[in-house]
Residue, then its C-alpha position, 0 to 999 in steps of 0.5 A: m501458451e497454456a498460462l496465457a490460455r488459462l489467463h484468458l479463460t479466467v479474465t473473461r469469466a470474471y469480467k462477465v460476473n463483475p465488469d468493474i473488476n480490476f485485473e492485476i497480473f504478476i509475471h513471476k520468477v523473472d529473477g533468472l532473466s536479464d533486464d532486457h529479456k524481462i522487458e521483452t517478455q512482458r511486452d510479449i505477454h501483454q501483446r498476446a493477452n490483449d490480442d486474445l481479448a480483442d479476438a473475443g470482442l473484449e477490447k475494453i478490459h484493461l490488464s496491468f502487468y508486473l514483473t515479480s520474484i521472491y528473491d527481491h522486493s519486487i513482489f512487495e512493490a507489485f502488491s503495494k501498487v495493487v493495494q493503492k488502487l483500492i484505497p479511496q483516500l490515496p490522493t489525500l494521503e499523497n497530498l499530505l506526504n507531498i506537503f510534509i516532505s516540502n516543508s521538512g527538507i525530506e527527499k522521499a517518504f513512504l507510508f508503510d503497512v508494518v506487517s506486510k511491508i506494503y507501502i500504501a502511499t508515497d509522495s509524487t517523486p519516482v520510487d527507486m527499487q533500492t530505496y524501497e528495499l532499504c525501507c523494508d530492511m529497516i522495518d525488519v530491523v526495528i521490528d526484530i530488535s523491538c521483539i527482542y528488547g521491547l517486550k516486558d520480562d513476562g513477554t507481554g506488551t507490543p513490539y511496535d507502539k506509539e513510542s517506536m522510532a528509529i534513525i539509521k545513518l547510511n555511508n552516503t550522508t543519507v539518514l533513514y528516519l522511521k516514526e510510528v503513525t498508527k499501530f498499523l502504519a509507519l512513516v519512513c523517510f530519507v533525509r540528507e544529514e544537513s537537513f536532519e540537523r533540523k530534526g525539531l522542525i521535522d518532528y513538528n511537521f510529523h506531528c501535524f502529518r500524523k494527526a491529519i492521517q488519523e483525521v482522514f481515517e476517522v472520517r472514513m470510519k464515520v462514513v462506513r458506520s453511517r452507511k451501516h446504520q442507514s442500511h439497518m434502518q432501511k431493513n427495519k422499515r421493510p414490511t413483514p410478510n403479513g403487511t405490518p411494519r417491522m418494529p425497530l429493536 
């Protein structure tokens, strides 16, 4: 009850400052609860929090809840869903992934931030927790081995670059395939062994996918630079305190 009261106070104060803010609530340390108890707990907290907001006349505030623990990958999956809401290019990325897997015979694909292991996009098929955990474990293995064997004798170089690639065959006729997209992003795919026999086709489609991803972010950077330039020009056009226009530097 104390945590719910603190949540209500935080949400109402933040909403007054910025009505457009997104509220993402993590119900943490749920690892000690059974699956049924987890769902019941989330439903109870969700109901109580919304009732408190309704009593305060703030029914329009939307709260998103996630069950998390540090003893599995639920915390990473929750942060992934939060971060995805902040990515304006998300629909484009999801569409590119859908096109890629449909033309390559791939069952599931994730676009990961390598450092944080947050996936910034995936295709439209449902996300299975075990699949996501396998992807995270694969990234850990690739980075750890690269840090040991991928650096030069003097310790220079980067453990993750444009040549980074890994293939792991599981014991259920599934292949995990990792490829570098940018110096921050990696594509991790689940492929059936019979589909992976067409690796040449997958690699060609991946090349097209990587090029499209780079173009998406290049457009974003051009928009940001253009807005900064326009803001700078408008600032220079403002008159000085004595009424004379500012001279551009």
